[in-house]
Each structure stands twice: as C-alpha cells, then as structure tokens.
C-alpha positions in Angstrom: 16.5 5.3 -26.2 15.6 1.9 -27.7 13.6 -0.7 -25.8 16.8 -2.8 -25.5 18.7 0.1 -24.0 15.9 0.8 -21.5 15.7 -2.9 -20.5 19.4 -3.1 -20.0 19.3 0.0 -17.8 16.5 -1.3 -15.5 18.1 -4.7 -15.3 21.3 -3.1 -14.2 19.5 -1.3 -11.4 17.7 -4.5 -10.3 20.9 -6.5 -10.3 23.0 -3.8 -8.6 20.5 -3.5 -5.7 19.5 -7.1 -5.4 20.0 -7.0 -1.6 16.6 -5.1 -1.4 15.1 -8.6 -2.2 12.6 -7.1 -4.6 12.4 -9.9 -7.2 11.5 -13.5 -6.7 12.4 -14.4 -10.3 14.3 -12.3 -12.9 15.2 -13.8 -16.3 17.6 -11.4 -18.1 17.5 -13.4 -21.4 13.8 -13.3 -21.6 13.6 -9.6 -20.8 16.2 -8.7 -23.4 14.5 -10.9 -26.0 11.2 -9.2 -25.5 12.8 -5.8 -25.7 14.7 -6.7 -28.9 11.4 -7.9 -30.4 9.8 -4.5 -29.8 12.9 -2.8 -31.4 12.6 -5.1 -34.4 9.0 -4.2 -34.9 9.8 -0.5 -34.7 12.7 -0.8 -37.1 10.3 -2.5 -39.6 8.0 0.5 -39.4 5.4 -1.2 -37.2 3.5 0.6 -34.5 4.8 -0.3 -31.1 2.4 1.9 -29.1 1.0 2.3 -26.6 3.8 0.9 -24.4 6.8 1.0 -26.7 8.9 -1.4 -24.7 8.2 -0.1 -21.2 9.1 -2.7 -18.5 6.5 -3.9 -15.9 7.3 -5.7 -12.7 4.6 -8.4 -11.9 3.6 -9.5 -8.5 4.3 -13.2 -7.9 0.6 -14.2 -7.6 -0.1 -13.1 -11.2 0.6 -15.7 -13.9 3.2 -15.1 -16.6 3.8 -17.9 -19.0 7.3 -19.4 -18.5 7.7 -17.9 -15.0 7.0 -19.5 -11.7 3.8 -18.4 -9.8 4.7 -19.1 -6.2 2.6 -16.4 -4.4 5.5 -16.3 -2.0 4.8 -19.8 -0.5 7.1 -22.9 -0.4 4.5 -25.4 -1.7 4.2 -23.6 -5.1 7.9 -23.4 -5.7 9.0 -25.2 -8.9 5.8 -24.8 -10.8 5.7 -22.7 -13.9 2.6 -21.0 -15.3 1.4 -22.6 -18.6 -0.3 -19.4 -19.7 -0.4 -15.8 -18.8 -3.1 -13.8 -17.1 -5.2 -11.8 -19.6 -3.7 -8.7 -18.0 -0.2 -9.8 -18.9 -1.3 -10.9 -22.4 -2.7 -7.4 -22.9 0.6 -6.0 -21.7 2.6 -8.0 -24.2 0.2 -7.2 -27.0 0.6 -3.5 -26.2 4.4 -4.0 -26.7 5.3 -3.9 -23.0 8.0 -6.1 -21.4 7.8 -8.2 -18.3 10.8 -7.4 -16.1 10.3 -10.2 -13.6 8.2 -11.4 -10.7 8.2 -9.5 -7.4 8.1 -10.7 -3.9 5.0 -10.4 -1.8 3.5 -11.3 1.6 3.0 -15.0 1.7 -0.3 -15.8 -0.2 -1.0 -12.1 0.1 -2.2 -12.6 3.7 -0.6 -9.5 5.3 0.3 -5.9 4.7 4.1 -5.7 5.3 5.7 -8.1 2.8 7.6 -9.7 5.6 7.9 -13.3 4.4 9.7 -16.2 6.1 10.0 -18.1 2.9 11.7 -15.5 0.6 12.7 -13.0 3.2 11.4 -9.4 3.5 11.4 -6.8 0.9 13.5 -3.8 2.1 12.1 -0.3 1.9 14.3 1.7 -0.5 14.0 4.8 1.8 15.4 2.9 4.8 16.6 -0.7 4.5 15.6 -1.6 8.0 12.0 -0.8 7.3 9.2 -2.8 5.7 7.5 -1.7 2.4 3.9 -2.3 3.3 2.1 -5.1 1.5 1.1 -7.4 0.3 2.5 -6.0 -3.0 5.7 -4.6 -1.4 8.0 -6.0 -4.1 6.1 -4.3 -7.0 6.0 -0.9 -5.1 9.7 -1.1 -4.2 10.6 -1.9 -7.8 8.9 1.3 -9.0 10.4 3.4 -6.2 13.9 2.2 -7.2 13.2 2.9 -10.9 13.3 -0.9 -11.7 10.7 -0.5 -14.4 8.0 1.9 -15.2 5.2 0.2 -13.3 4.2 -2.9 -11.4 1.1 -5.0 -11.5 -0.2 -5.8 -8.0 -3.3 -7.3 -6.5 -5.6 -5.5 -4.0 -8.0 -7.3 -1.6 -7.6 -5.0 1.4 -5.2 -2.3 0.4 -2.4 -4.4 -1.0 -1.6 -2.1 -3.9 -2.1 1.2 -2.1 -0.5 0.6 1.3 2.9 -0.2 -0.1 2.6 2.6 -2.7 2.1 5.0 0.2 5.0 3.6 2.1 7.5 3.7 -0.8 6.6 7.1 -2.4 4.8 6.0 -5.5 1.2 6.0 -6.9 -1.0 3.0 -6.2 -4.4 2.4 -8.0 -7.1 -0.1 -7.2 -9.7 0.0 -10.0 -13.4 -0.8 -9.6 -13.6 -4.6 -9.0 -14.0 -6.3 -12.3 -12.7 -3.5 -14.5 -9.2 -4.9 -14.9 -9.3 -8.5 -16.1 -6.9 -11.0 -14.6 -9.1 -13.9 -15.5 -8.1 -17.1 -13.8 -4.5 -16.1 -14.0 -4.1 -15.0 -10.4 -3.7 -16.9 -7.1 -7.0 -15.9 -5.4 -8.1 -14.8 -2.0 -11.7 -13.8 -2.3 -13.5 -13.3 -5.6 -15.9 -10.8 -4.1 -13.0 -8.4 -3.1 -10.0 -9.3 -5.3 -8.8 -7.1 -8.1 -5.5 -6.5 -9.9 -4.1 -2.9 -9.9 -1.0 -1.0 -10.6 1.7 1.0 -9.0 3.5 3.7 -11.0 5.4 7.0 -10.5 2.7 9.4 -11.5 -1.1 9.6 -11.9 -0.5 10.5 -15.5 1.2 7.1 -16.0 -1.7 5.3 -14.3 -4.2 7.1 -16.6 -2.3 5.7 -19.6 -2.3 2.2 -18.1 -6.0 2.4 -17.2 -6.9 3.2 -20.9 -5.0 0.0 -21.9 -6.0 -2.4 -19.2 -9.4 -1.4 -18.1 -12.6 -2.7 -19.7 -14.5 0.2 -18.1 -12.6 3.4 -19.2 -14.6 5.7 -21.4 -12.3 8.8 -21.3 -11.2 11.3 -18.7 -13.3 14.3 -17.9 -12.0 17.8 -17.5 -12.0 18.6 -13.8 -11.5 21.9 -11.9 -10.6 21.5 -8.2 -11.8 25.1 -7.5 -15.2 24.7 -5.9 -15.1 20.9 -5.8 -16.7 19.3 -2.8 -14.6 16.4 -1.3 -15.8 14.2 1.5 -13.6 14.4 4.6 -14.5 11.4 6.8 -13.5 12.6 10.2 -13.3 9.1 11.8 -10.5 8.3 9.3 -8.5 11.4 10.2 -8.3 10.7 13.9 -5.3 9.1 15.8 -2.8 9.8 13.1 0.8 8.8 13.8 2.9 11.6 15.2 5.2 11.4 12.2 2.4 11.9 9.6 0.5 14.8 11.1 2.5 17.7 9.6 2.6 16.0 6.1 -1.1 15.4 6.1 -1.9 19.0 7.4 0.2 20.3 4.5 -1.6 18.1 1.9 -5.0 19.1 3.1 -4.0 22.8 3.2 -2.9 22.4 -0.4 -6.3 21.1 -1.5 -8.0 23.9 0.3 -5.6 26.4 -1.3 -6.7 25.1 -4.7 -10.3 25.8 -3.9 -11.4 22.4 -2.7 -14.2 22.4 -0.1 -13.6 19.6 2.4 -17.0 18.4 3.6 -16.7 16.9 7.1 -18.7 13.8 7.9 -18.6 10.9 10.3 -18.7 7.5 8.5 -18.8 5.3 11.7 -22.2 3.9 10.6 -20.6 2.6 7.4 -17.4 1.2 9.0 -19.4 -0.4 11.8 -21.7 -2.1 9.2 -18.7 -3.3 7.3 -17.2 -4.8 10.4 -20.5 -6.6 11.2 -21.0 -8.2 7.8 -17.4 -8.9 6.6 -15.9 -11.1 9.4 -13.3 -13.7 8.5 -15.4 -16.6 9.7 -18.0 -15.9 7.0 -16.9 -14.4 3.7 -13.2 -15.2 3.8 -13.7 -18.6 5.3 -16.2 -19.5 2.6 -14.3 -18.0 -0.4 -10.6 -18.4 0.2 -10.3 -22.2 0.7 -12.7 -22.8 -2.2 -10.9 -20.4 -4.6 -7.4 -21.6 -3.7 -8.5 -25.2 -4.2 -10.0 -24.4 -7.6 -6.9 -22.6 -8.7 -4.6 -25.4 -7.7 -6.7 -27.9 -9.6 -7.2 -25.9 -12.7 -3.5 -25.0 -13.0 -2.4 -28.6 -12.4 -0.3 -28.0 -9.3 -1.0 -31.6 -8.2 -1.3 -30.2 -4.7 -4.2 -30.1 -2.2 -5.1 -27.1 -0.1 -4.2 -29.1 3.0 -0.7 -29.8 1.5 -0.3 -26.1 0.7 -1.4 -24.9 4.2 0.9 -27.5 5.9 3.9 -26.0 4.1 3.3 -22.3 4.7 6.4 -20.7 6.1 5.2 -17.5 7.8 3.7 -18.4 11.2 0.8 -15.9 11.3 -0.2 -16.7 7.7 -0.2 -20.4 8.5 -2.3 -19.8 11.7 -4.7 -17.8 9.7 -5.2 -20.4 6.9 -5.3 -23.3 9.3 -8.2 -21.6 11.1 -10.1 -21.4 7.9 -9.2 -24.8 6.4 -9.6 -27.0 9.4 -12.9 -25.7 10.8 -15.4 -28.3 11.9 -18.6 -28.6 9.8 -20.5 -27.1 12.7 -18.3 -24.0 12.7 -18.1 -23.6 8.9 -20.4 -21.0 7.2 -23.3 -22.5 5.4 -24.3 -21.7 1.8 -27.2 -19.7 3.3 -24.7 -17.7 5.4 -22.7 -16.9 2.3 -25.7 -16.0 0.2 -27.0 -13.7 2.9 -23.8 -11.7 2.8 -23.8 -11.4 -1.0 -27.6 -10.8 -1.4 -28.5 -8.8 1.6 -25.6 -7.4 3.7 -23.4 -6.2 0.9 -26.2 -4.5 -1.0 -27.1 -2.7 2.2 -23.5 -1.5 2.6 -23.4 -0.3 -1.0 -26.7 1.5 -0.8 -25.6 3.3 2.3 -22.3 4.3 0.6 -24.2 5.9 -2.3 -26.6 7.6 0.3 -23.5 9.3 1.8 -22.5 10.6 -1.7 -26.0 12.0 -2.3 -26.6 13.4 1.1 -23.4 15.3 1.2 -23.3 16.1 -2.5 -19.7 14.7 -3.0 -18.2 12.5 -5.6 -14.7 12.1 -4.2 -13.5 11.3 -0.7 -10.0 12.0 0.7 -8.5 9.9 3.5 -4.9 8.9 4.7 -3.5 6.0 2.8 -2.2 4.9 6.2 -2.2 6.6 9.6 1.5 5.8 10.1 4.6 5.5 8.0 6.7 2.4 7.6 8.1 0.7 10.7 11.3 -1.4 11.4 11.0 -5.0 10.1 11.9 -6.4 13.5 9.2 -4.3 15.3 6.0 -4.5 13.2 4.5 -8.0 13.3 2.1 -8.3 14.9 2.5 -5.1 17.0 4.1 -1.8 16.4 4.6 1.5 18.2 1.9 4.0 17.6 1.7 7.3 19.4 3.5 6.0 22.4 1.8 2.6 22.7 1.8 -0.8 21.0 -0.9 -1.3 18.4 -2.0 -4.2 16.1 -0.2 -3.4 12.9 -2.7 -5.1 10.5 -5.7 -3.2 11.9 -3.7 0.1 11.9 -2.5 -0.2 8.3 -5.9 -1.4 7.0 -7.9 1.2 8.9 -8.8 3.3 5.8 -9.2 0.3 3.5 -12.1 -1.4 5.3 -14.8 0.0 3.1 -13.3 0.2 -0.4 -12.7 -3.5 -0.9 -16.2 -4.9 0.1 -17.7 -2.0 -1.8 -15.6 -2.7 -4.9 -14.9 1.0 -5.4 -11.8 2.5 -6.9 -9.1 4.0 -4.7 -6.0 6.0 -5.6 -3.0 6.7 -3.3 -0.7 9.6 -4.2 2.6 10.5 -2.6 2.4 13.5 -0.2 6.0 14.0 0.7 7.9 12.6 3.7 6.8 12.3 7.3 8.8 13.6 10.3 10.8 10.3 10.2 11.8 10.9 6.5 9.6 8.0 5.3 7.0 8.5 2.6 3.4 9.4 3.3 0.5 8.8 0.9 -2.9 10.4 0.6 -5.8 8.5 -0.8 -8.9 9.4 -2.9 -12.1 7.3 -3.4 -14.9 7.6 -5.9 -18.2 5.8 -6.6 -18.2 2.3 -8.2 -17.3 2.6 -11.9 -16.1 6.2 -11.6 -12.4 5.3 -12.1 -11.9 7.9 -14.9 -13.2 10.7 -12.7 -11.0 9.5 -9.8 -7.9 9.5 -11.9 -8.6 12.9 -13.5 -9.0 14.4 -10.0 -5.8 12.6 -8.9 -3.9 14.1 -11.8 -5.1 17.6 -10.9 -4.2 17.1 -7.3 -0.8 15.4 -7.5 1.1 18.6 -8.3 -0.3 20.3 -5.2 1.4 17.9 -2.8 5.0 18.1 -1.4 7.4 16.4 -3.8 8.6 13.0 -2.6 12.4 12.8 -3.2 13.7 9.7 -4.8 15.3 7.2 -2.4 19.0 7.7 -1.9 21.3 5.4 -3.8 23.0 2.8 -1.7 26.3 1.3 -2.5 25.9 -1.6 -4.9 24.8 -4.6 -2.8 24.8 -7.8 -4.8 26.5 -10.0 -2.2 23.9 -10.3 0.5 20.2 -11.0 1.2 17.9 -10.2 4.1 16.8 -13.2 6.2 14.4 -13.5 9.1 14.5 -15.4 12.3 11.1 -16.2 14.0 10.6 -15.2 17.6 7.8 -16.4 19.9 5.6 -13.5 20.8 4.7 -13.6 24.5 2.6 -10.4 24.9 -1.2 -10.9 24.4 -1.9 -7.4 23.1 -3.7 -6.3 26.3 -2.4 -3.6 28.5 1.3 -2.7 28.5 4.1 -5.3 27.7 6.0 -6.3 30.9 9.7 -6.5 31.1 10.9 -9.5 29.1 7.8 -9.7 26.9 8.3 -10.0 23.2 6.0 -8.2 20.8 7.6 -8.8 17.4 7.5 -12.1 15.5 10.9 -11.6 13.7 14.4 -10.4 13.9 16.2 -9.2 10.7 19.6 -10.6 9.7 21.7 -11.0 6.6 23.1 -13.8 4.5 26.4 -12.8 2.9 28.2 -9.5 3.1 27.7 -6.1 1.4 27.7 -2.4 2.3 24.2 -1.1 2.9 25.1 2.4 3.7 23.5 5.2 1.6 25.5 6.4 -1.3 26.4 10.1 -2.1 23.7 10.5 -4.8 20.1 9.8 -5.4 18.3 7.9 -8.1 18.3 11.1 -10.2 22.1 10.9 -10.4 22.1 7.5 -12.2 23.6 7.5 -15.7 20.3 6.8 -17.4 17.1 8.8 -16.7 14.4 6.2 -16.5 
C-alpha cells in the first residue's frame, strides 16, 4: 500500500462517519499532498522511515502550521498557526502525515469532550455515550481507524481516560520528555505534557523512540516473578459494570507470574490533595500561561476576552473563578514558590519511598473506575453504583498522583465491561522510566481480553450532534428530589442520518488499516 492509498482510505472513513464529530478541521488536499510527497521520496529511492506515511490525528490545542488552533473555544476560531509544534515538526520530518485536528473538551478543562461550541464527540462503541477527555477526538479517531495514532495532551488524565473509554492505548510520558515547545495551548506548565493514543503498546514504543528525548532503549522484561504495586485505595468502589473485567485482567497478570503487592497509598493521595488545590497552582499558572500563549502567537486577544466568550458553562465558570479573583484572594509568588520548592519535592520523595519500601517499579490501577456514560447524564453528575456522583472526581480518581509527580502512565485496553463499553487498565513507573513502563506494557497487553473493534454504523455524513444547555438544580448533596435536574446537557441532532449499527465491524472494511 502506498502512502497515498493509505491516506485516501483513512480519509474515506473520516468522511463517511463524520457524524461522530471527531475532527474540528480536516483538509483533504493537504493530507493527500503530504502523502504524495512521501511516495515521491520513496520512488526516488529515499528512505521514508520511520513513519512511511502513517497518518496522525492531532488534538486541536497543538499547533500545526496552516491549520487553526482553537482549543475548542469560540474566541480562537479563525486564527491559523504560523508554525508547528516541535512535536509535529518531528512527525513530518519522520515522513508522517497530519490527518487533521481533533475535537476536545473546551480549553482541555474537562474529561468528557462534551463541548457546547463544537458539539460532543460520540463514542464509536455507542453514539449516545461520551468518549472521555479532554482528548476524546484523538482517541475516537484511533478507535475508528481514522489514522494510526493521535497526539493528545495530558494534564490530569486527558490522554488515558479517553483511551480507556474507546478501547485504545493511551500514553503519558514523563513530563518534559516529549517536546511540544511553545506550540500547545497551555494549562499548567508544571503538569502539562503531550502524549499519544494508538492501537497497541508496540506502536507506542515506536513513537516513543521517535518523539521522546529521554528514550534509551527498551529492556527485556519477564513478568514471571515481577512485583507490581497494587494500591488498594484505587481499587475500591469500582463501577458495577467494570468489576468482572478488572478481576479478569488482574487474574491474567497473576497467571503470568506477577506478584501483586498490596499497599494503601492514602497518605500520598491526601498529600496531593492538600498541596495541589486549584486556588494555588492552577490559579497561578493557567491565566499566566494562557496570556503568554495568546501574546506570543499574535491572537490579538486578551485573556479576559477569551474567558468572556467561552461556550461551555462549567468551563467558563471555572476560568472566571481564576481570572477574576481579587488581589487579596490571588496566590502570591511566595505561595507558588512554596508549592514548587517544598510541597512537590515532598510528594515526589514520598512516591519514591513507596517504590523502595515495597520493592516495586511498576504500579497497576484502573484507568477509570467506571465505563463511559450517556452524554445527557454525565455533566456534572453521573450514576455510580446506584447513586449520583461527581463525574470529574470519579474519572480523575486514579490520575491525581501521576500529573503532579510528572511520572509516566500507560492505559491498555482490557476488554469490555458488563455494559459492552471498553475498560482500560493502567500502569505507572518512576519518573524517567518510560522505556521500562512500555516494555512491561507490551508484555502485558496480550494477557488481557481482546477489545473488539467498534461496530460499523451506516454512513452518516448528513448530521451532527448538538447540545442544549440545561440548568442543574441539584446541589450534589443527598438524593435528588423529584423534578431536580442533575445533567447540564441534552443531546440532539442537526440534519438527518441513520445512526443504527451496521452489520459488520471495522475489520470488515475493504482496506485493512
């Protein structure tokens, strides 16, 4: 297959199933031109490795020259990136192809990719469900075989949560190892990193050798006799639909000879909760970094203008709370320095103490305690084990340590839950031990239940999902009363198309991608 043939095949899938609302911008002419250029080099006897024309989806907060970078928010519409992120430049130099920009939770402030501006991304396994987020478009693109991989960003689980909910692999590298430079709309510099979603750990290992500045080669690993940390506090209160799938995954690890070392990490999570509150680190970094990005990229837009035009209500409320604090309430430089110079080092030292005390290098946790939920019943509350729970806290529960610690995390598909939605299992390692983490992940992936490809729907090019905002009346305390509303949105459609599942699966498509 030539690069051009491959590009045409993935474009056909993307265009045929455009109702899933995965891409925010897709330029067929540019994609085909990049693919033809790879084929021309190959025909001339040039080396087109390592990527050989493979197509990557790119989250819409990562700069690609000639494409808009909107971060899913109205105020940034109409602006095109003047230059590409170093990550994308490395992709193109490696003879890869940019397939397009994918939709995301507005400004990456959320974990469902439900966006009032561009509409929600639909989960390929059930088009009434969300994809996780904030990189839901990139994960859904890979799940639907719209390209080989997707670049994402991860500040609090944003690569791995959607990977787990769409049946693909999601990787967050050690902070600083994958270089996005100034080519990404920022949240917090102390936690932000780019990452990747792909179909296999083997693919992620290839991409890590290309895009990481830290990779030194993958060690040989033997799961038999390996000690893995099993933080008991992360394995409690799992969703009813995930229990059997996780039991099966853990049994598979034990069957391969892995020793699961039980430990209670409450002391770590409680310390993280004390030192990482929004009113300190996020409030200090996010407004500063967004303002800097807008200025350096010549958006001719102030932070106040951007916040004023945010479309998604909970995102707007969150950014307003940061941006419009009084000086008396705003963190001081001393507060910020204390987090960076005192609290975070304490957290990292304690993390390494756990490794040493329990003699483990790898930890295993659920990617999420629940599977995906209906789009019209997840923001801000969703059903969990018979009661309503805060969706953000629930989905981020196993990600509250990795981001402040800057450690690598890897989510691997572990089959389907009782509701036929994908389940992901996640592994952690020490800072900088990305190669070991991926080598362990590659050894472990074949042990887990195969996640079937999403069933093909009928072609659906004539409609788009749209959201209607609803005023939430329940305050999150006790039990909702009759008439109370607990969801911020209802899901509707613009246009007409058949969204019923087709007879075949992705494997039945004419071209194997």
